[in-house]
Structure formats: structure tokens, C-alpha cells
N, C-alpha and C positions, 0 to 999 in steps of 0.2 A: 396331536394334542400333547401337551406337557404332562409327564407322568404324575407330578404332584396334583395337577388339576384333575386327572383321571381318578386318583384315589380319594381326593377330598370331595369330588363332585358325585361320586357314585352313591346312590341311595336305593333303597328298596322301593320299587315303583309298583303302585297298586291302582293304576289307571291306564288301560290299554285301549288303543283305537282298533276295534275289530275289523274295520274296513281297510286297514293299511298293513298288509303283510310285509315282512322284511324281505328285501331283495336277496336272491340266491347268492350273489357274490358277497354280500355283507354277511349273510349267515355262514358262508364258508370261511371267511376271515375270522369270524368269532369262534367257530368250531376248531379251526386250525390252531388258534391260541391254546386250546385245551390239548390238542394233539402234541404240541411241542413242549408242553409242561414237563418239568423234571419229575422223575419217580425213582423210588429206591431201586438201586441196581439196574436202572433203566429198563425195568420190566414192562412199563406201560400197560398196566392191567385193566385198562378202561375201554368202555364203548360209550358213545354218545348217541342216544336215541332221540331223534327229533320228530315230533308229531306236528304235521302241518295240514293233513287232510281232515275233512269234516269228520270222518269216521274215527280216526285215531284221536282227534281232539275230544270228541264226545266221550270216548272211553276214559281218557286221562282226566277230564274235568270232573268225573264222578269221584275221583280219588281225593279231591280237595275242592269241594263245591262252594267256595267263596265267590260272591258276585263279581268282584273285580278279576278273579282268575279265569272266569268263564269267557271274558272278552279277549284274552290274549290270542293272537293269530298263530302262535307257535308255542309248544311246550317241550322243553328239553329234559330228558332223564339221563343222569350220569350213573352208569352201572359198571361194576367191576367184578372180577372173579378172584376170590381169596387165594385160590390155588395158583394163580398167575402172579400174585404179588410176592415180594421178597419177605422172608421171615428171618428174624434174628435168632441167635442160639437159644434164647430163653423162651422162644415160641411166639413172641410178639410179631404180628403181621402188619405190614405197612399199608394195607388196602385203604383204610380210611384216610390216612395222610396223603397217599397218592391221589385219591379221588378228590380230596379237598383242594389240593394244589391245582389240579386240572380245572375244577369248578371255579376256583378263584381267578385263574387265567381267563376263563370264558366270561365271567361276570365283568372283569375289568376291560376285556376287549369289547364287550357289548357297550359299556359306558363310553369307550373311545369312539365307537361308531354311532353314538346317539340312540342306542337301543336300550330299552328298559329291561330290567330283570328284578326278580325277588327270590332270594334263596329260600326255598320252602322245604321244611323237614317234617311238617305236621300232616302230611298226606296219609291216607289209609294204606298201609303197606300190603295187606292182603288183596285189596281191590287193585292196587297198582300192579302187583305181580300177575294177576289174572288179565288185566287190561292189555298188557304188552307181552304176555306169554314168557315170563322169565323162568329159568330153571332154578332148582334149589341151590345151585352153586353161585348164582348171580346175587350180588349185593347192590342194592340201590343206595346211593349215598345222599342224593338230593335231587330235587327237581326245580326248574325255574321256568316261568313264562318268558318268552322273548317277544318283544313288540315295541312299537313306537307309542309313546304316551298320547292320550287323547288331546285334541286341540284345546288350548287354554290351560292345560295342566302345568302347574309350577312346582318345582322341587322346593322342599323346606329350606335347603341351603344351610342348615345348621346341624352339626354333629355334636352330640353331647358325649364327650369322652373324658375320662380321667386325665389329669395333668400328666405330662411326661414324667415329672418328678415322683408321681405316685406309682408308676409302673416300671421305672428303670432304676436299677441299683448297679453302680459301677463297682466291680469287684477286682 
């Protein structure tokens, strides 16, 4: 797929076909896109936790119980450890930036494969920690369902964004 089509075609999908899991090879290509993402000082402080079993999905679905989320055949949790991420001299830690880059690579790779995603940050963090047994050092950055849209689903195909002239200043 042409990269411009990938970035303009990507939308948050809130309609998943629960009867159609994503093939293992497709999931691995999507996850590999996150693995090869750049990170500060090449620390790669991430882990990608993919729920696909009935039990793990039930646990994670409680953390964000929207009806459309309950249908996704896979849920991905992007996790990192602050201590493994690079820190600048003033104490700023790159963990959120590193995890955002990895998540973005994953979301765009999924779009390229025809797999829907929806970047979710409104999950219940305490329930999520318990559902997947995270340590106090683990930082969850985001979760996303992964799945094929339901038959008949159509994307909106329209992004409402500010004009380039509103967000770019040549200096």
C-alpha cells in the first residue's frame, strides 16, 4: 500500500467481527512494525502483550467495557519500563515518546494489513494492571483492539484536520 494511503486511510475502528480472528502471520507483521520502531538511544523499552484467548480477552474487556470493544478478537497492550528508557540530563524520561512511536508503527502497519485498530487511553488503569499482572515498574501507554471490521462496515473517509497553514510556520 502507498504510505500516503495508509496515513490518510487510517481511522479509529469501532466495529469488529468477533468471528474473524486475525491470522498469526498478519499479527506478527503488525507487531514486528512496533519492534523495529525507533526509540531514544535504541533502548527499546517496550513489550507488546497480545490477548487472544477467551480468558485473557474477558479480563481485558472489563477495563474498557464499550460494546464495540467487546467484539474485538484481539486486544494489544503496549507496556514499557521507565528504568529501561533513556533519560535526559534534566530527568526527562523518553518512555512515553518511545511507546507512542511503537504504538503508531503498530497502528499504521495494521491499517496496511486491513486490520482495524482504535487507540484507547480511557481504560481503567487499576483493573488493567490486575488483569495482566503488571509490576509497579511497568507503564501502560495505550491499548488497542485488533480485528477485521464487521461485514458491511464503511469508514467515514473524512478527516477533519486544521489546514497545513495553521500548523506549520517556516522559520
